Structures are given as structure tokens and as C-alpha cells.
N, C-alpha and C positions, 0 to 999 in steps of 0.2 A: 124419111120415117125409121129406118132401121137404128140411125145413128140417135134418134130422140130416144127410141124405146131404149138403148143401151145406156144413154145418159140417164134417162129414170130410173132404169136397175141400178146404178150406181149410187143413186140417191137415195134409193129405198135400203138397198144394203147399209149405208151410212147412218140412216135413222134406225135402222136395228142396231147398229153400234151404239149410238148415242143412249137409246133404250137399257141396252144390256149393260151398259157402263154404269149409267145411272143407278138403275136398279141394283148392281152389285155393291153399291155403297149402303143402301139400305139394307140388302140382304146379309151382307156382313156384320153390318153395325146395327142389325136389329131394330130399326126404326122407320117410319113411314111407309114401307110398301106391306102389302097385302101378307105376304108369305116369306119369312126371314130365316136364317139358319136354324134359330131356336125356336120357329115357330110350327104349329101341327101337332098332330097326335103321335106320342111315341110308338113304334112296334118293338119287336124285342131287338135286344141289342145285336144279335147276330145278322138278323134280318136287316136293320139299318147299315151295319158295316158293309154288307154285300151288296145291297141297292146303292150307296154311296159310292162304294169302289167303281161298280158298273157306270155310275155317271159323271165321274172323275175320268175314269177311264176313255169314254168316250170322247171327250173334250181334249184328253193328252192326245190321243192317236189322230183325231182329225186335226187338231193344232199343229202337230209335230209333220205328220205325212204331208198335209196340204203346202207346207213353208218350204219344204225342199225344192232347191232348182229343177231335180229330175221330174219330179210330180208337175210343176209348173210347164215343164216343157211338153210333157205328155198329154195334159189337161187343154193346153193351147191348140193342140191338134183337134178337139173338137169344140171350142166355144173361142170368142172372138178374144183376143191377148188383151183388149182394152177392159175387158169385165174379169180378168184372172183374179185380180186383187180383191175386186168387190166380192167376187164369189167366195172367196176365201172369207172374207170380214164377214160376208151374211151367214155362212155354214158355221162360223166360231161363234156369232152371237146368237144363233138357234141353239147350239148345244150349252153355252151357257143358261139361256132360258128353260131349256130342259132340266139343268141342274136346279134353277130356282123352284122350278114346277114340283118336281120329283123328289126333293132333297127330304131323306128322312131325319127328323131331329134326335139328339141323343142329349137328353138335357139336366143329365148328372153334371154338378158344376166340379170342374177341375181346380180351379182358383177363382176368387173373387174380391176387389179391393173395396174395402168398407169406407175408406178414408174419402170422403165425396171432394177434397182437393185433388187427391192424388187421380182419382176417378179421371175428373175433368181434365188433368194432365195428359192423361193415356187416349183419352178421346180427341183431345186436340192433336195429338202425335197421330192417331188414325185418319184424321183428315189431312195433314199434311202429307201422310203416305201417299193418299189419292190425288193431292196437287201436286207430288212429284211425277206421279203418273202421267198426268195430263199435261204439264207443261213441258215434260221430257219430249213428248211426242210432238211437240211444237219447234224444239230445238234441233230437230232432224227437218222432217217435212210432214205435218200432220195430214194434210189433205192428200198426199201420197201414200202416205202409209196405211191409209183407209181406202184407197180407191178412186177418191172424187177426181185428182188431178188427171188422171188416165182418161176416165169417160168422159171430162169435160174436154180434153186434148183430140180425143176421138171426135168428138161433136164438131170440134172447131178444125177437123182435118188436119191435125198438126202432129207430129211424133212426140211423145213424152220423152223427156231428156233423162238419162240416168241421173240416179241422185247422186250427189257429189259426197265424198267421204268429209265427214265434219267432226269435230270434237268440239262444240260449243258448250259453254257453261257446265251444267253438272257432268256432262261427257268429259269433262276433264278431271273429274273425280272418280269415275267409275265409268265402265265399258257400257253398261246397262242398267241406265237410271232408271228405266221403267221397270225392271223387274225389281229394283231395291225398293220403290215405291210401293209395288205390290205386297213385298215381304213386310214391310213396316205396317201397311195398311191392316194385313190379316194376322199378325201378331200383338197389333196394338188393341187389347181388350180387357176392359175393367174385370167384366164377367166370362171367364172360357168355359163353356161347356165340353163334353166328349164329343159331340158333334162338330162344335166350330173347331177343336184341337185336330181332331182328325181332318178336316178341309185345310187348316193350316199347314200341318206338318206333311201331307202328301202336296199340295201345291207347291210348297217351298222345296220338297225335295224333288218333284218335277221342273220346277224352275232349273236350279243348279244342274241337273242332269242334262236337260234338253240345251240349256246355253252353251255349257261347256262340251258336250260332245257333239252335239248337232250344229247350234246357229254359230258358235265361233268357227268351226271348220268352213262353214259357207262363206263365211264373212273373209276367213283366210284366202279362201280360193278365188273369191271374187274381187279383193281389194288388193290382195298380196302383201309387199314387202311393208307399206305403210301400215296395215294392219297389225303386221307382226312386231313392228317397231312401238304400236301404240298398246301392244299387249305388255310389252317390257317396261312401260312407263306407268299404266293406269289399272289398278285392279279390276277384275271382272264386275263384280257385283257390290262388295262390301268394302266402304271407303277406308282408306290409310291402313289397310293391310298389306305386309310384307310379300305376300305370294300374290303373284301378276296373274297368273293364268289359272 
């Protein structure tokens, strides 16, 4: 019974991820969803900036702190290690849903592409960014990344194998193609409002800081010399750049 409950918990966490991921496309792109980045009633500029800063900070703190090995080690003293990743995924998804729900729009337009053909091209790039994110997760181990492998292995009473270091496909171009995909998707906007720009600039800065100073350190510690050699050969996020680290 306990194994079944843990498995269902992992499945529910994964479903929350799918909902938050798909909603993110509509939220950033301003289509199909009831509440998007430029939808809703405007408050004052100061109120919007303060609220949106709090929302993005909640996500950044949760996302960064819970991903650290020290926190994982502490957390598994209280919960089954099989659901540690699922718990991280669930709380990350909930923090995203909070952003979607409470985001305060700032509708002043920073730029707008009026040429229809160019606008369609930019929209196409927007979807390419999200496709890069999705495909990149499968180029490593999608289901382990989002906790399903762990809860399934626990259900089957077997030990989840540590993920092997792989540099498949897009990982030969950049070390973090998932983050590259997010950056492309966030910046590819035919219409850029102040609210969208704030979201984009803050998340872009967060991505570079968290990857460079947190995730890269953890990867070097866990993988060792192989990752250090990888760093020297492949750029971190921006393809074909000369600065590797």
C-alpha cells in the first residue's frame, strides 16, 4: 500500500508538471489560457513590480534551494528518497502556478513588430524554444528528471540507477540546452510589454546566475574531471561562443 501511495504521489507530481509546463507556453505567449502575462487589470507600476518580484523570488528560492545536494540529503531524513525528486517537481510546479495566478500585468508596450511575416517568424522561434526545452529533457532522462523513474523503481522494489553523464545531440552544442530553450521562448515576442520584459529579464538573469554559480558547481562535484573537460569544450548556454565557462 505504501509503495502504491508513493507511486501515485509521483504520478500526481508529474501531472502538475505537465499542466504548469503547458500553461507556461500559453502564459508567456498570451494565448489559449484564461490568465496570461498580459491579461488582467493593471495596478500601479510600483505595485506590479513589487508583487511580480515577490512571485519570481518565491520560485527562484524554491527552485535553487531544493536542487542543492545538501538540501536533498536533509529532506530525505523526513521523506522517502523515492519521492524526493517528485516533491521538488511538485513544489516547483505549484510556485509556477502561483505566478500564473497572481501575476500583475504591466501593459505599456516596449516594442511591437507590425510586419505580419516577421511577427509570424518570431512566433515560430517562440515555439522552437519550447520544443528545445521539451526535447532536451528526453536527451538525458526525462522521466528520471521529473521523478517518475524513482517512484516506479520503488514500486517495483528496485534501486534507481544513477544517471550516466551523457552529451547527446543538443548537449554537444551547449551544456544546458533546456535553459537555452527557455531563454529563446521568453525573448521571442512580437509584442513585448513592460510586464513581459520584466519576466524575461529577471528569469534570464536568474538562469545565468543559478547555472553558473550553483548547478555547474554541483555537476563538477558529482561528475568530476569528465565534466571539467566538457566545460572546456562546450559553451554553457549560448552556442558557438568562445567563452566556455
